C-alpha positions as CSV (number, residue, x, y, z in Angstrom):
1,M,0.0,-0.3,0.2
2,K,3.1,2.4,0.9
3,K,4.5,1.7,-2.8
4,L,1.1,2.6,-4.2
5,F,1.1,6.0,-2.2
6,L,4.4,6.9,-3.2
7,V,3.8,6.1,-6.8
8,S,0.7,8.0,-7.0
9,S,1.9,11.2,-5.4
10,L,4.8,10.9,-7.2
11,L,2.5,11.3,-10.4
12,S,0.4,13.8,-9.3
13,V,3.3,16.0,-8.1
14,S,4.8,15.8,-12.2
15,A,1.1,17.0,-13.0
16,F,1.5,20.5,-11.6
17,A,2.9,22.8,-13.7
18,A,6.0,24.9,-13.3
19,D,8.6,27.6,-14.2
20,F,11.7,26.4,-16.5
21,K,14.1,28.9,-16.6
22,G,16.8,28.6,-19.1
23,V,18.3,29.7,-22.6
24,I,16.4,28.3,-26.2
25,S,19.2,26.5,-28.1
26,E,18.2,24.0,-30.8
27,E,18.8,20.5,-31.1
28,H,22.1,20.0,-32.7
29,C,23.6,22.8,-30.8
30,G,21.9,21.9,-27.1
31,L,24.1,22.7,-24.3
32,K,27.1,24.3,-26.2
33,H,24.3,27.3,-25.6
34,A,23.8,27.5,-22.2
35,E,24.4,30.5,-22.0
36,A,22.8,33.8,-23.7
37,S,24.8,35.8,-26.0
38,E,24.7,37.6,-29.8
39,A,26.6,34.7,-30.6
40,A,23.8,31.9,-29.5
41,K,21.2,33.9,-31.4
42,K,23.0,34.0,-34.5
43,C,23.7,30.4,-34.4
44,V,20.1,29.4,-33.1
45,T,18.6,31.6,-35.7
46,G,21.0,29.8,-38.4
47,C,20.1,26.5,-37.8
48,I,16.5,26.7,-36.4
49,K,16.4,28.2,-40.0
50,K,17.8,25.0,-41.5
51,G,14.7,23.2,-39.9
52,A,16.0,22.4,-36.6
53,A,13.7,22.3,-33.6
54,P,14.2,24.9,-30.5
55,V,15.0,23.6,-27.5
56,L,15.4,24.4,-23.9
57,V,18.6,24.4,-21.7
58,S,17.4,24.5,-17.7
59,E,19.9,23.4,-15.0
60,G,22.4,21.6,-17.3
61,K,19.6,20.0,-19.4
62,I,17.9,20.1,-22.7
63,Y,13.7,19.5,-22.8
64,K,12.1,19.7,-26.1
65,L,9.1,21.6,-26.4
66,S,5.7,20.5,-27.2
67,D,4.9,23.7,-28.9
68,A,7.9,25.6,-30.4
69,S,5.4,27.5,-32.4
70,K,5.1,29.3,-29.3
71,V,9.1,30.2,-29.5
72,T,9.6,33.6,-31.7
73,A,12.8,34.1,-33.1
74,D,13.8,37.1,-30.8
75,M,14.1,34.4,-27.9
76,Y,16.5,32.6,-29.4
77,G,19.5,32.1,-28.0
78,Q,18.2,34.5,-24.9
79,N,16.9,33.5,-21.9
80,V,13.2,32.6,-21.2
81,V,11.0,31.4,-18.6
82,V,8.8,28.5,-19.9
83,K,5.6,27.7,-18.4
84,G,4.4,24.1,-18.5
85,T,4.7,20.9,-17.3
86,A,7.7,18.5,-17.8
87,D,7.4,14.5,-18.7
88,G,11.2,13.5,-18.9
89,D,12.5,15.8,-21.3
90,T,9.4,17.1,-23.0
91,I,7.9,20.1,-21.4
92,T,4.1,20.7,-22.4
93,V,4.3,23.9,-22.9
94,T,1.9,26.5,-21.6
95,S,3.3,29.7,-22.3
96,I,7.4,30.8,-22.8
97,T,8.1,34.7,-22.0
98,A,11.5,36.4,-22.2
99,A,13.0,36.3,-19.0
100,Q,13.1,39.8,-16.7
101,S,17.1,40.7,-16.5
102,N,17.8,42.4,-13.2
């Protein structure tokens, strides 16, 4: 019974939406663009124009985005906040916004 409770608790925790802060990269370079910069923006823009899918690099992990159409060109290689639910290495996206600079 304890195992069943633990499993159901873990499943319900993963169902909650969260904020994921990171940088928009693309599937080929991935972690190479873990920091926002003009160089990252240029590289990510070029690769996405060639057909690569945008991804989120957050805390050393690469996340696929369920709805990449919510990523706009001005977010490429930049800091963003993705709201959504993670399931393994994929985030089901609710929204993506530019991160507020301090």
